N, C-alpha and C positions, 0 to 999 in steps of 0.2 A: 089702262094697261101699263103704259110707260111710267106713270107716276108710282104705281105699286112696285114695279121693278126697281125704280130709283130708291124708294123707301126701303125695300128689302136689301139693296146694295149698301145703303147707308147703315142699316142695322148690322149687317155682316161686318162692315168696316169698323164700326164702333166696337163690336164684340172682339174683333181681332186686336184692336188697340188695348182694350181691357185685358185680354188674355196675355198679350206681350208684357204688359206692366206687371201683371200678377205672376207670370212665370220668371221674368228676368229682372224685376225691380229690386232696388232703385235702378232706373234705366233712363237714358237721355232720349229726347224726342227724335234725334237723328238715328239712334239705334232702333227705336220703335219703327221708324220708316223703313230701315233696312230689313228688319225682321218681318214686317207685314207686307212689304212691297208697295205701300202707300206713299204718296208724296209727302215731303216734310211739311208743306203747307196744310195738307189734309190732317196729318197727325197733330199739328199745332192747334188746329181748330177743334178737333175732338178732345184733346187734352184740356184745352181752355174750358170747353163745355163740361167735361167731367169734373174739373176742378171746381167750377161754379156750382155744380150739383152736389159736391161733397164726396164724390167717388174716388178722386185722385188728389194727391197733394204733392207739392214740391218739397224736397228734403235736403237740398244742397246743390253744390256745383262740383264738376270735375276739377281736378287740380293737377299740376305738374307738367303741363304742356303749353306751348305757345298758342296764341290766338284766343278767341272768345271761349270762355268756360261754358260747358254745356250744363243746363239745369237738369237735375235728376228728379224723376217722378216715381211715386210708388202708390199702391192702393191705400186709401185711407182706412185706418182701423178705428173702430168706435172706442 
């Protein structure tokens, strides 16, 4: 029972990440975390998995502000 709830929660979280990228992309992982309410670490893990599966790709970095530049993600197009 707990395992199925956990898997369902993971599917919903993954779906939320995909929806955020599709709706707001190109978008940073930090912005995805804000949009979805998921932690930055969770978003990073989902984005890495989606990237390795070919669903998402990185398209550049933010510019024009101090600090580390955020990597932007978008849905991969065939």
